[in-house]
GUKETOR-409046 format. One record per residue (C-alpha): residue in one letter; x, y, z. Coordinates in steps of 0.25 Angstrom, whole numbers, padded with zeros to 4 digits, always signed. Each point is the difference from the previous one (the first is absolute). Example, Ala and Ser with C-alpha at 12.3 -4.5 7.8 and 13.67 -1.06 7.14 Angstrom:
2
a+0049-0018+0031
s+0006+0014-0002
END
This chain:
862
f+0000+0000+0000
g+0012+0009-0003
s-0007+0010-0010
r+0000+0014+0005
t-0014+0003-0006
l-0006-0004+0013
g+0001+0013+0006
v+0001+0007+0013
v-0011+0000+0010
f-0008-0012-0003
w-0012-0004+0007
l+0005-0014-0001
w-0014-0005+0002
p+0000-0014-0001
c-0006-0004-0013
v-0011-0009-0003
d+0008-0010-0007
p+0014+0003+0005
p+0011-0003-0010
l+0009-0012+0006
v+0013+0007+0003
q+0010-0007+0008
g-0006-0003+0014
f-0012+0009-0003
g-0009-0010-0005
a-0010+0000+0012
m-0014+0005-0002
p-0004+0013+0006
n-0012+0000+0009
f-0009+0010-0007
t-0005+0006-0013
v-0002+0014-0005
e-0014+0000+0003
q+0003-0002+0015
v+0010+0011+0000
r-0010+0010-0007
t-0011-0003+0011
i+0009+0003+0011
m+0004+0013-0006
d-0013+0006+0003
k+0002-0003+0015
t+0010+0011+0003
d+0002-0004+0014
n+0006-0013-0004
i+0010+0005-0009
r+0015+0002+0006
s+0010+0007-0009
m+0014-0002+0006
s+0015+0001-0004
v+0012-0008+0005
i+0011+0010+0003
a+0014-0003+0006
h+0015+0002-0002
v+0007-0008-0011
d+0002-0015+0003
h-0009+0000+0012
g-0010-0010-0007
k-0012+0007-0006
t-0001-0008-0012
t+0002-0013+0007
l-0011+0004+0010
t-0010+0004-0012
d+0003-0014-0005
s-0006-0007+0012
l-0013+0009-0001
i-0001-0004-0015
c+0002-0014+0003
k-0013+0001+0010
a-0008+0004-0012
g+0004-0012-0008
i+0008+0007-0011
i+0013-0007+0003
s+0002-0014+0007
a+0005-0001+0016
k+0013-0006-0005
a+0004+0012-0008
a-0005+0010+0010
g+0013+0007+0005
d+0009-0002-0013
a-0010+0003-0011
c+0001+0015+0001
f-0013+0001-0007
t-0001+0015-0001
h+0013+0001-0007
t-0005+0001-0014
r+0011+0005-0008
a+0012-0008-0004
d+0010+0010+0006
e-0007-0001+0013
q+0002-0015+0000
e+0015+0001-0004
r+0003+0010+0011
g-0009-0005+0011
v-0005+0015+0002
t-0014+0006-0002
i+0001+0011-0010
k-0015+0003-0003
s-0010-0001+0010
t-0010-0011-0002
g-0014-0002+0004
v-0008-0012+0004
s-0015-0001+0004
l-0003-0011+0009
y-0015-0005+0004
f+0000-0005+0014
e-0011-0003+0009
h+0002+0005+0015
d-0008-0005+0012
e+0000+0011+0010
d-0008-0008+0010
d-0012+0009+0000
g-0010-0011-0003
k-0001+0004-0014
g+0009-0011-0005
p+0012+0002-0010
q-0002+0013-0008
p+0007+0001-0014
h+0011+0011-0001
l+0008+0006-0011
i+0014+0003+0003
n+0008+0008-0011
l+0014-0001+0003
i+0012+0007-0006
d+0014-0006+0002
s+0009+0013-0001
p+0015+0000-0002
g+0009+0002+0012
h+0012+0006-0009
v+0002+0014+0003
d+0001+0003-0015
f-0014-0004-0002
s-0006+0008+0012
s-0009+0007-0010
e-0007-0014-0003
v-0003+0000+0015
t-0006+0014+0000
a-0010-0004-0012
a-0004-0013+0008
l-0002+0007+0012
r-0009+0011-0007
i-0010-0011-0004
t+0000-0008+0013
d-0005+0003+0014
g+0008-0010+0009
a+0014-0003+0000
m+0008-0012+0005
v+0013+0003+0004
v+0010-0012+0000
v+0012+0000+0009
d+0011-0009+0001
c+0001-0004+0015
i+0015-0002-0001
e+0004+0013-0008
g-0011+0008+0007
c-0005+0013-0006
a+0009+0005-0012
v+0000+0013-0007
q-0010-0004-0011
t-0010-0004+0011
e+0000+0014+0005
t-0001+0006-0014
v-0012-0009-0004
l-0007+0002+0013
r+0002+0014+0000
q-0006+0001-0014
s-0012-0009+0004
l-0003+0009+0012
a+0001+0012-0009
e-0011-0007-0008
r-0008-0003+0012
v+0001-0015-0003
r-0002-0008+0014
p+0012-0009+0002
c+0001-0014+0007
l+0013-0008+0002
f+0005-0013-0004
v+0013-0005+0007
n+0006-0009-0010
k+0012-0011+0000
v-0003-0005+0013
d+0004-0014-0004
r+0014+0005-0001
c+0000+0004+0015
i-0004-0014+0004
l+0008-0008-0010
e+0012+0008-0004
l+0003+0008+0013
q-0006-0010+0010
m-0005+0011+0008
e-0008-0001+0013
a-0014+0005+0001
e+0003+0011+0009
d+0010+0005-0010
m-0010-0001-0011
y-0010+0008+0008
s+0010+0011+0002
r+0005+0000-0014
f-0015+0001-0005
r-0003+0011+0010
k+0011+0008-0005
a-0005-0002-0015
i-0014+0005+0005
e+0005+0012+0007
d+0009+0005-0012
v-0013-0001-0008
n-0008+0008+0010
v+0011+0011+0001
i-0002+0003-0015
i-0015-0001+0001
a+0000+0010+0012
t+0009+0009-0007
y-0010+0002-0012
n-0013-0002+0007
d-0012+0006-0005
a-0012+0004+0009
l-0011-0003-0009
m+0005-0015-0002
g+0000-0002+0015
d+0010-0008+0007
v+0006-0010-0010
q+0012-0005+0008
v+0001-0015-0001
a+0000-0009+0012
p-0002-0016+0001
e-0010+0001+0010
k-0009+0009-0009
g+0002-0012-0010
t+0007+0010-0010
v+0014-0008+0000
a+0002-0014-0005
f+0012-0008+0000
g+0005-0011-0009
s+0008-0005-0011
g-0005+0003-0015
l+0010-0010-0005
h-0006-0012+0007
g-0015+0006+0000
w-0003+0000+0014
g-0004+0012+0009
f-0007+0004+0012
n-0006+0012+0008
v-0002+0001+0015
e-0015-0001-0004
r+0001-0013-0006
f+0007-0007+0012
a-0009+0008+0010
k-0013-0006-0007
i+0006-0014+0002
y+0004+0003+0015
a-0012+0007+0004
t-0009-0012-0003
k+0010-0008+0007
m+0000+0008+0013
g-0014+0006-0001
v+0004+0014+0000
d-0005+0010-0012
k+0010+0002-0012
e+0002+0015+0003
k+0005-0002+0014
m+0009-0011-0005
m+0006+0008-0011
k+0005+0011+0010
r+0007-0012+0008
l+0007-0006-0012
w+0009+0012-0002
g+0008+0009+0009
d+0004-0002+0014
s-0010-0011+0005
f+0004-0013+0006
f-0009-0012+0003
n+0003-0007+0013
a-0003-0015-0002
k+0001-0003+0015
k-0010+0009+0005
k-0008+0001-0014
t+0001+0016+0000
w+0005+0010-0009
t+0010+0011+0005
n+0008+0011-0006
v+0013-0003+0008
q+0009-0009-0006
q+0005-0007+0014
p-0011+0001+0010
e+0002-0004+0014
g+0001-0015+0003
c+0005-0003-0014
d+0014-0006-0001
e+0003+0004-0015
p-0006+0012-0009
l-0013-0004-0006
p-0001-0001-0016
r-0007+0011-0007
a-0014-0003-0005
f+0004+0003-0014
c+0012-0009+0001
q-0007-0011+0008
f-0013-0001-0008
i+0005+0004-0014
m+0015-0001-0003
t+0003-0012+0007
p-0010-0009-0006
i+0004+0005-0014
n+0015-0002+0004
q-0002-0014+0005
l-0008-0005-0012
m+0010+0006-0010
r+0012-0005+0007
a-0006-0014+0003
i-0003-0002-0016
m+0014+0005-0003
n+0007-0009+0009
d-0009-0011-0005
d-0005-0003+0014
k-0012-0008-0005
e-0008-0004+0012
k+0001+0014+0006
y-0005+0007-0012
t-0011-0010-0003
k-0005+0002+0014
m+0000+0015-0002
m-0007-0001-0013
t-0012-0008+0006
t-0001+0009+0012
l+0000+0013-0009
g-0010-0007-0010
i+0010+0000-0013
t-0005-0011-0009
l+0009-0004-0011
k-0007-0005-0013
g+0005-0009-0011
d+0014+0003-0005
d+0003+0009+0012
k+0002-0012+0009
a+0012-0004-0007
l+0007+0013+0002
t+0012+0002+0010
g+0009+0012+0004
k-0002+0014-0006
p-0012-0004-0010
l-0008-0006+0012
m+0003+0012+0009
k-0005+0009-0011
r-0012-0009-0003
a-0004-0001+0015
m+0002+0015+0004
q-0009+0004-0013
i-0011-0010+0005
w+0001+0005+0015
i+0002+0015-0002
n-0002+0004-0014
a+0006+0013-0004
a-0011+0003-0010
d-0012-0002+0011
t+0007+0009+0010
l+0003+0011-0010
l-0013+0000-0007
a-0007+0001+0014
m+0009+0011+0004
i-0003+0007-0014
v-0015-0001+0002
t-0002+0003+0015
k+0011+0011+0001
l+0001+0008-0013
p-0011+0009-0005
s-0010-0002-0011
p+0000+0010-0011
r-0013+0007+0006
v+0007+0002+0014
a+0014+0004-0006
q-0006+0010-0010
k-0006+0009+0011
y+0013+0003+0005
r+0008-0001-0012
v-0008+0010-0008
e+0008+0012+0005
n+0013-0005-0006
l-0006-0006-0013
y-0008+0012-0004
e+0006+0014-0005
g-0014+0008+0000
p-0009+0005+0011
m-0004-0011+0011
d-0015+0002-0002
d-0002+0000-0015
e-0007-0011-0007
a+0012-0008-0004
a+0006+0000+0015
n-0013-0004+0005
a-0001-0011-0009
i+0014-0005+0003
r-0003+0000+0015
a-0013-0007-0001
c+0006-0011-0010
d-0013-0001-0006
a-0002-0009-0012
h-0012+0008-0006
g+0007+0013+0001
p+0009+0007-0010
v+0012-0007-0005
m+0014+0005+0006
m+0011-0009-0004
y+0015+0002+0002
i+0009-0007-0011
s+0014-0003+0008
k+0008-0006-0011
m+0000-0005-0014
v+0001-0016-0003
p+0006-0005-0014
t-0010-0009-0008
p+0004-0011-0009
d-0004+0010-0011
k+0014+0007-0002
g+0000+0015+0004
r-0014+0000+0006
f-0002+0001+0015
f-0011-0004+0010
a-0004+0012+0009
f+0000-0007+0013
g-0005+0007+0013
r-0011+0000+0011
v-0014+0004+0000
f-0003+0009+0012
s-0015+0002-0002
g-0010-0004-0011
t+0000-0010-0010
v+0010-0001-0012
a-0007-0006-0012
t+0003-0004-0014
g-0004+0010-0010
q-0002+0011+0011
k+0003+0015-0004
v+0011+0006+0010
r+0009+0011+0002
i+0014-0003+0000
q+0008+0010+0008
g+0015+0000+0000
p+0008+0006+0011
q+0001+0014-0006
y-0015+0001-0001
k-0006+0012+0007
p-0016+0000+0002
g-0006+0009-0010
d+0012+0000-0009
k+0000-0009-0013
a+0015-0004+0001
d+0004-0014+0003
l-0015-0004-0001
n-0006-0010-0009
i-0014-0005-0001
k+0000-0014-0006
n-0007-0014+0001
i+0006-0011+0008
q+0002-0011-0010
r+0000-0012+0009
t+0002-0003+0015
v+0008-0012+0003
l+0004-0007+0012
m+0015-0004+0000
m-0001-0015+0002
g+0014-0005+0001
r+0006-0002-0013
s-0012+0003-0007
t-0012+0010+0001
e-0014-0003+0003
q-0011+0010-0006
i-0010+0005+0010
a-0011+0010-0002
d+0001+0009+0011
v+0009+0001+0013
p-0006+0007+0013
c+0008+0009+0009
g+0011-0006+0009
n+0005-0009-0010
t+0012+0001-0010
v-0003-0001-0015
a+0008+0002-0013
l-0006+0009-0011
v+0003-0002-0015
g+0000+0012-0009
i+0005+0011+0010
d+0015-0002-0002
q+0001+0010-0011
y-0006+0012+0008
l+0008-0003+0013
l+0015+0000+0002
k+0002-0007+0013
s-0011+0003+0010
g-0013+0008+0000
t-0014+0001+0005
i-0013-0006-0007
t-0013+0006+0004
t-0015+0003-0005
v-0001+0013+0009
d+0002+0013-0008
s+0005+0008+0012
a+0010-0011+0005
h+0014+0004+0004
n+0010-0010-0002
i+0004-0011+0009
a+0014+0004+0006
d+0012-0004-0007
m+0010-0010+0007
k+0011+0005+0007
y+0013-0008-0002
s+0011-0003+0011
v+0011+0000-0009
s+0003+0010-0012
p+0006-0004-0014
v+0015+0004+0002
v+0008-0009-0010
k-0001+0003-0014
v+0005-0007-0013
a-0001+0005-0014
v-0004-0010-0011
k+0004+0002-0015
v-0005-0009-0012
k+0011-0007-0007
d-0007+0000-0013
g-0007+0014-0004
k-0012-0007-0006
d-0004-0005+0014
l-0002+0013+0006
p-0015+0001-0001
k-0001-0015+0006
l+0009+0005+0012
v-0009+0013+0003
e-0012-0009-0001
g+0007-0010+0010
l+0003+0011+0010
k-0014+0005+0000
k-0005-0014+0004
l+0012-0002+0010
s-0005+0012+0007
k-0014-0004+0001
s+0004-0014+0005
d+0008+0004+0012
p-0006+0010+0011
l+0013+0007+0002
v+0009+0000-0012
v+0001+0013-0007
c+0004+0001-0015
t+0004+0014-0006
t+0006+0005-0012
e+0011+0010+0002
e+0002+0012-0009
s+0013-0006-0006
g-0010-0011-0004
e+0004-0012+0009
h-0010-0008+0006
v+0002-0001+0015
i-0006-0011+0009
a+0000+0003+0015
g-0002-0010+0011
c+0003-0001+0015
g+0012-0010+0000
e+0008-0008-0008
l-0009-0013+0000
h-0012+0008-0003
v+0006+0006-0013
e+0006-0013-0004
i-0014-0006+0001
c-0006+0012-0008
l+0011-0001-0011
k-0002-0016-0001
d-0015+0002-0002
l+0002+0011-0010
r+0010-0008-0008
e-0009-0013+0000
e-0014+0004+0001
y-0003+0015-0003
a+0010+0005-0011
q+0006-0013-0005
c+0011+0006-0007
d+0015+0001+0003
f+0005+0012+0008
t+0012+0005+0007
v+0000+0004+0014
s+0008+0011+0006
d+0007-0001+0014
p-0009+0004+0011
v-0001+0015+0003
v-0004+0006+0012
p-0008+0013+0001
y+0006+0011+0009
r-0007+0012+0005
e+0006+0015+0001
t+0000+0007+0013
v+0007+0011+0007
t+0008+0000+0013
c+0000+0015+0005
t-0008+0013-0003
s+0003+0007-0012
t+0013+0009+0000
q-0008+0011-0006
t-0014+0004-0004
c-0001-0004-0015
l-0006+0009-0010
a-0006-0004-0014
k-0006+0010-0010
s-0012-0003-0010
p+0004+0000-0015
n-0006+0013-0001
k+0008+0005+0012
h-0012+0006+0007
n-0002-0010+0011
r+0010-0005+0010
i-0001-0012+0009
y+0009-0002+0013
m+0001-0013+0007
v+0008-0007+0011
a+0001-0015+0001
e+0002-0007+0013
p+0001-0015+0004
l-0013-0007+0006
d+0002-0009+0012
e+0001-0015-0004
e-0011-0004+0009
l-0009+0011-0006
a+0003-0004-0014
n-0004-0014+0003
k-0014+0004+0006
m-0002+0009-0013
e+0002-0012-0008
d-0009-0010+0007
g-0011+0011+0000
a+0000+0003+0016
l+0004+0014-0003
g-0002+0000-0015
p-0011+0008-0008
k-0011-0009+0003
a+0002+0001+0015
e-0010+0009+0008
p+0007+0015-0001
k-0002+0004+0014
e+0005-0012+0006
r+0012+0001-0010
a+0003+0014+0004
r+0000-0004+0015
m+0009-0012-0002
l+0010+0008-0008
r+0000+0012+0011
e+0002-0009+0012
k+0008-0011-0005
y+0009+0006-0011
d+0001+0014+0005
w-0007+0007-0012
d-0004+0014+0001
d-0015+0000+0001
n-0002+0009-0013
h+0009-0010-0008
a-0008-0012+0005
r-0013+0006-0005
k+0006+0005-0013
i+0006-0012-0007
w-0004+0002-0015
c+0003-0014-0005
w+0007-0013+0000
g+0008-0007-0010
p+0003-0008-0009
e-0013-0005-0005
t-0007+0009+0011
e+0003-0009+0012
g+0015-0002+0001
a+0009+0005+0012
n+0003+0014-0006
v-0008+0013+0003
v-0001+0014-0004
v-0002+0009+0012
d-0006+0014-0002
d+0009+0009+0008
t-0004+0014-0007
t-0006+0012+0007
a-0011+0009-0007
i+0002-0003-0014
q-0011+0004-0010
y-0005-0010-0010
l+0008-0011+0007
l-0011-0011+0000
e-0002+0002-0016
i+0014-0006-0002
k-0002-0011+0010
e-0005-0011-0009
h+0012+0004-0010
v+0010-0001+0011
n-0006-0013+0004
s+0000-0007-0014
a+0015+0005-0002
f+0004-0006+0014
q-0006-0013-0004
w+0008+0000-0013
a+0013+0004+0008
t-0001-0011+0011
k-0003-0011-0010
e+0014+0003-0007
g+0010+0007+0009
p+0012+0008-0005
l+0011-0010+0003
c-0004-0012-0008
e-0015+0001-0003
e-0004-0008+0012
n-0012+0002+0009
m+0003+0010+0012
r-0003-0005+0014
g+0000+0008+0013
i+0001+0014-0004
r-0009+0012+0005
f+0001+0012-0010
n-0003+0013+0007
l-0006+0010-0009
t+0005+0013+0006
d-0004+0011-0009
v-0006+0002-0014
t+0000+0013-0009
l-0011-0001-0010
h-0004+0009-0012
a-0013+0008+0003
d-0006-0005-0013
a-0007-0014+0000
i+0004-0003-0014
h+0015+0001+0004
r+0000-0010+0011
g-0006-0012-0007
a+0004-0015+0001
g+0011+0002-0010
q+0006+0011+0008
i-0001-0006+0013
m+0003-0015-0002
p+0014+0001-0006
p+0006+0009+0011
t-0006-0008+0011
r+0006-0013-0005
r+0014+0007-0002
c-0002+0006+0014
c-0002-0013+0007
f+0012-0006-0008
a+0008+0012+0005
a-0005-0001+0014
e+0004-0015+0000
m+0014+0002-0005
t+0004+0011+0010
a-0005-0009+0012
k+0012-0011-0002
p-0009-0010-0008
t+0003-0015+0002
l-0007-0013-0005
q-0008-0009+0009
e+0001-0015-0003
p-0010-0010+0004
i+0004-0010+0011
f-0004-0014+0003
l-0003-0006+0013
v+0006-0013-0001
e-0004-0011+0011
i+0010-0013+0000
t-0003-0012+0008
c+0012-0009+0001
p+0008-0009+0010
q+0010+0007+0009
d+0012-0006-0007
a-0004+0007-0013
m+0000+0013+0005
s+0014+0004-0005
g-0005-0003-0014
v-0011+0009+0002
y+0009+0012+0006
s+0010-0001-0012
c-0011+0000-0010
m-0006+0012+0006
n+0012+0008+0001
m+0004-0002-0015
r-0014+0006-0003
r-0001+0012+0008
g-0009-0007+0010
c-0001+0002+0015
v-0005-0010+0010
f-0009+0007+0010
e-0005-0011+0009
e+0002-0014+0003
n-0010-0009+0008
q+0003-0014+0005
r-0012-0009-0001
e-0001-0006+0013
g+0001-0015+0000
t+0005-0001-0014
p+0014+0002-0006
l-0006+0011-0010
v+0003+0014+0000
q-0009+0010-0006
v+0008+0012-0006
k-0006+0013-0005
a+0008+0009-0009
h-0001+0012-0010
l+0005-0002-0014
p+0000+0010-0011
v-0009-0005-0011
a+0010+0003-0010
e+0009-0010+0006
s-0011-0011+0002
f+0001-0006-0014
g+0006-0014+0001
f+0001+0002+0015
v-0009-0012+0003
a+0009-0009-0008
a+0013+0006+0006
l-0005-0002+0014
r-0004-0015-0002
q+0014-0002-0007
q+0007+0005+0013
t-0009-0007+0010
s-0001-0013-0008
g-0015+0002-0001
q-0003+0002+0015
a-0004+0014+0000
f-0014+0004-0005
p-0001+0015-0004
q-0013+0007-0001
c+0001+0014-0007
v-0012+0011+0001
f+0001+0015-0003
d+0002+0008+0013
h+0004+0014-0002
w+0008+0011-0009
e+0013+0004+0005
n+0009+0012-0004
m+0013-0004-0006
p+0013+0006+0004
g+0008+0010-0009
d-0002+0012-0009
p-0006-0002-0014
f+0008+0013-0004
i+0014-0006+0004
a+0006-0011-0009
g-0002-0013+0008
k-0010-0012+0002
m-0012+0009+0001
q+0003+0007-0013
d+0002-0013-0007
i-0014-0005+0004
v-0006+0013-0004
l+0007+0000-0014
g-0003-0015-0002
v-0014+0003+0002
r+0000+0012-0010
k+0007-0009-0010
r-0010-0011+0001
k-0011+0010-0002
n+0006+0006-0012
i+0002+0014+0006
k+0012+0008-0001
v+0011-0007+0008
e+0004+0012+0009
l-0005+0006+0012
p-0008+0013-0002
a+0006+0013+0004
l-0008+0008+0010
t+0000+0012-0010
d-0009-0008-0009
y-0011+0002+0010
l+0003+0012+0009
d-0003+0014-0005
k+0007+0013+0003
l-0008+0011+0006
END
């Protein structure tokens, strides 16, 4: 199943007659009709994504759930990696695209109604930092998230990133502590050690949740006694939460389940002699400390059973199995050793049952979730028709749907628009408004009114036609792809605003230029680039003025996968790829040495400006929007006054942000009593956008510069101060102000997290020193020989870093790079040296004059 046409987010719905693929021959337990009937019961739908650090076992865990639905056989579960649909995913053993599966599951809530059918839309997302845009797209269309943490490694850097993303999208988390089998078999740990190890992992996750908590969601911290934490092993397909054992023991001891759950975690001990519960480890009259309830009632039986089977202690394990009610059928009786242990554990505490029960009882249904998510989702006023429809999640209301990504179809170059219906019912042939991300209500730009050709369910490796899909579900649309680039809103309400665009946690900082080998293939390449930018939520394809085509991704691996897709799938022609290029930002390091003046072409208007650097923290706040143009003006002025010591007048008189009206550069009106000033405000702003997009040093974006407009002399006649007279001098004045304020470049810096054994540390340090990296923290993981190192590494030095590091530590170190911040480079571009070489190199690449501009080009004399 290697062909790449399978696409990206798939609803790998089990097909009605599934193709017999190795080990996937088992029949699913349901049909399309059954699924369609449940879709109307909004309360019985759960949408969730599986998120975690790379290699903590998301895909393996998903397998055990798919196995439950009867799509793959129990033997294959664990090694099948069913959600790896692409050939390169199977080769590398990493998830690249997020993949969806829909499971039909009957859950008995013990409320006397009998088992209720539930529909679970599950998305397995990649853990690799380079693909975290896929995670964002998955979180947008789901309401719950299962966070997987490796109990040996604990909470890693990517766990924090994805948790932060999910809490920002108001997705409710629950936790699965994975790889418990390694604690028992490899590390031979005692139950009490395991308890402390688990508790540490849970506390780390709760710390992150507490940091980003949101009042509207209530308390989302995870805790075993609430039933929101499960433990187990995805590879062996077993798992439990405290609730599961509480049920068993509650009936045995005759207490109610809720009480028992509180006892099975934390400091509670059972005194077998007196048959009482205490919360002290060694009460009076006891010789040795009592075992903790969690260890005594849960971990010890699991330990004993697993070790008895592995040590082939036949009478012990057969006796245990009969008491636990594990009956082996047919071929299973002949098994010994590991396969037997896997099978026995699967029968006794099946991971899928535990997880599905946890998903159904602890994660919200669409109707519940949309009540508190609507503020994050919707851009318009919170009381208009569309917002109320999303809040009510009403299948008979108007349609509101968000397209989160494009999925390639078997038909070359066409895409399914894949997303989630937030209100109303999407049907085949319906006339809808397709609103791109630039659409403003009442405007015609970025709006198409078209019919939906077909609505389909993504059914694994095929698609199933379906007449209509009600709200709360995910669906793919045909025939929308030509009107949307990557994402957008589909609605039937004329006054509807957009559903807010997704915020990505990484930014595209690695660029490569592609050139065709054979001139006649150029149209193919251009078409291919268009399709590529559709297929990946984050990749940016641009054409430079010098005619190069540039692809920007967020890391080496990301760009490599994009180029592979472009070559084999979208363009299908040969092209050469330049060395990766890093974008720089131009900035200043001090206030301008003089007030800069520029005159208009007709010499009747003068503009005076001074540049000064912005605080690094302030620049970051502007970029993420907290102090950007969309922030509340009074609040923004107050923050600038109190936190960053701005003058009150300046804080209220920010004219504009740039580049693209939302970057980290500002124009501040510092003038006093000037006639006609507001007439030229627009012209100054548009000139400033142009200037900040292409700075004077090497036409890179500016960042972190504040331009103070100190004085303006204007002609009395309106005709002599039009845009043509104001824009050129403003641009030249910005340039002159930058060049007199000790300009420099900022380069992007990666945060690298490396996990490696203590003895490989020397290799890590030597590799870092060669590449201008600096290690700033080292943590020992308690109870393991592993060290976790965090370091900063310039993106420019990161190409080939992973390979070099593996070579020097003989493959023991495992790095993760994620874009962290911009940092000023040392040196002065106007003196010959490293810095000047970089500037000239960039100018040469961009086909502009290879020499630094002189100040006199931009500065006018009085």
